[in-house]
C-alpha positions, 0 to 999 in steps of 0.5 A: 561418312566422308565428305566425298560421299556427301558431295555426291549426294548433294549433286544428284538429289534434292537435298544434301547428305542423309544421316538419319537414325531409325531402328529396325522393328522385330518384323523388319529384322525377321524379313532380313533373315529370310533370303527373298527370291526375285524374278529375272528381267529381260531388257526391251530396248526401243532403239533409236531413229538412226542415231547412237543414243536414247535417253530419259530426262529426269526431273526431281519430281516423281517420274511418269514415263511408263503407264500400267498398259506398258506404254513407255514414253521416256524422253527422246531418241537420236536421229542421224541428223546433226542438230545445227545449234549443238555446240558440243558433243555431250552427250552427242550432237544428233537431233532427237525426237520424242517417242512412244514404245508399246508392244514392241513398236516404237513410234516417232512422235514428231516435231513442232513446225520448223523444229529439230528436236522434241522430247516427251516428259509424261504419259498418262494411264490412257496415253495422253502425253506432254513434253517440249520441243523447239520451233526453229525460231530465235528467242528475242527475250533472253537473246538465244537462237532457239525457242522451246515450247510445251507440247501436248499429244492426244490419243491420236498422237497429234502434236499440239504446241501449247506455247508459253506465257504472253510475250515469252518463248520458253515453257517446260511441261512436267506432267499431264493427267487424263483430263488433258490438264498440263502443268509445268514451268515457264518464264515471264517478262519480269527481270529477276536476278534470283530466278529459279532457272537463272536465266534473267526472268521470273520462273512461273508455275503454269496450268494449261488446258484446251489451248489456254495457259494460266500463271498459277501465281506464287506463295506469300511475297515470292516471285518464282514458282514451278508446278511439277505434278498434277493428279487425276483430281486436278490437284497440282503440286510444286515449289515457290519462293515465299519471300525474299529471305535467302536460304543457304540450304535451298541454294545448296543443291543443283537447283540453286534456289537462293531464297526461302522456298516452300511447296504448294497444292493448287486446284481450281476451287481453292487456288494455291495453298502453302502446305507448310513445313517444319520451321526451316527455309526449304520445303520441297515436295516430290510426289502426290497421289490420286488421294491428294497425299503429298510427300517430300522433305522439309528442313527443321528450324535452324536448317541443320536437319530435314525430315521426310513428310506426308501431307493431306488436307485432313491432317496437314503435314506429318513428320514421318520420323518424329520431331524429336529425331535429330537425324535427316530423311527424305520421302520421294514417292507415294502410291495410291495405297499410301505407301511411301519410299525414300531414303534414311540413315542411321549411325551405321549406314544410309539405306533405302526406306519404305513407310507404311501406316499401320494402326494409325501410325507411320512405320519405317521398313529399312530396305538395306543397302547394296553390298558396294553402296552406302547411299541408296534412295528409293524413288518409285513404288507400285501398288504391290509395294515393289520398290526401285531406286538408285544408289547415288554413291556409285550409280547402281539401280536397285529393286526390293519386294515385300519390304526385303533387302534391296538388290542391284538390278544389274544382277537380275538381267542377262549378263550378256546384254551388253548394257550397264543399268543406271538411273531408274525412272519408274516401276509400274503396277505390272512390275515393269521398270523404266531405266537408263543404261549404257553400252560398251561404247558409252552410248546411252539406251533408255530401256524397259525391264520386263519381269520374267513372271507369270504376268509376262509368259513366253517373253523371248529370252526370259529366264523364269527361274528365281534368284535369292537376294544373297546370291544377287548381292554377291554378284553385285560386288563382283560386277563392274559399274560405271558411276558416271552413267547417271549424270551422262544419260540425264542430259538431254538435247535441250539441256545441252543447248542451255549448258553450252551457252553458259545458261543453267538448264531448267532441268535436273 
């Protein structure tokens, strides 16, 4: 694989290039010989509030913007009001409001008092939400003309300002559970040249509930931490510096962690615990399920190779590839059944991967590549082992079912939709998929793909016939794709503000 391909992966994923070798089992090979059949999908577009675009804002933890009731809370949609603090037109300068879409109804989730913009980052099974918004006031600590506070929405959709840490004015919640526990990252008042967010002060992991925000601390002698996810048991995972030793590999991605970074699990009873690693200077967890299993990737000693891992309290960290394997791999998401997805490569190509435990051992299923792609990364898996992800070499979204060959999702939606599908957010247990798209004018749309299956009868415009993977692959090779879609649509109103003031955005 050439250096250009590696560079693209570095820019858009947690880790650098994927070069992992895993041989297909006889069972996997047999699946590849039977052309699978897939359902078509209809596109549900929630629209905007008068402006040109809507978007999902992607973090590098697993997404939580589409629950199993079909409620979609992906980010924000443009209004027709110009944001007075926007310095550029990328993606645009329209003020944006957080929204929820369900059963064809789009609901504006409102603003903080004095605010111009808001954004939702997570929705729970019962509909609780968290996100962030501005409040029309300046931030005197870092000297910028806006404050960004965390937001919590209850079942009545009332908006609550969860604030920030004492004497500071910035907080970004990533996730919330059905107990109303919110986690994320904020800033404190201690100057830090190695700040994870590179805005002059320490970045701190926080936990919030019932009006009280708590700093969760750090691992070892580290100064900075980020809390990314919380499950229904109240277990939190995130990242933390562990010491002041530089890490070239953890700094060689778009988070730019310049110091040795580990991953933690935290709960009220045990506090913060380091989940360990494989001997290198960078371990980044990406997901936790409701059984307390954690997945991610960790560098081996010497920082030349990284492997996918799964961690649980009983057995600790397990290398999904085996310590003797000299290639690289990444685990990105895990469902409550313990099925794991990510990416892997061998000497021939990079491919999407599915790991499942059988007979006490972990087994990998090679989900293949797209006809025109060579670096797919599976990023979400539902309870039925339906898998979605993105080919980062060209911005193509893909789908797999029953461990079969991945196909470009663009081949499964109406050809006259006028939309080019890009980065995937999540697949829920109903088979619905959240995804970003772009129209012929370059405007972004965050949409839901509704499967034309027995669980969704009578959907207007649905094609209830099936298409085999070989046909879909052939169609994929003939379609026009827009590689820049992924990057453009991930930029939100608040990351735009940071970007245009020369500040690194605290997001993907």
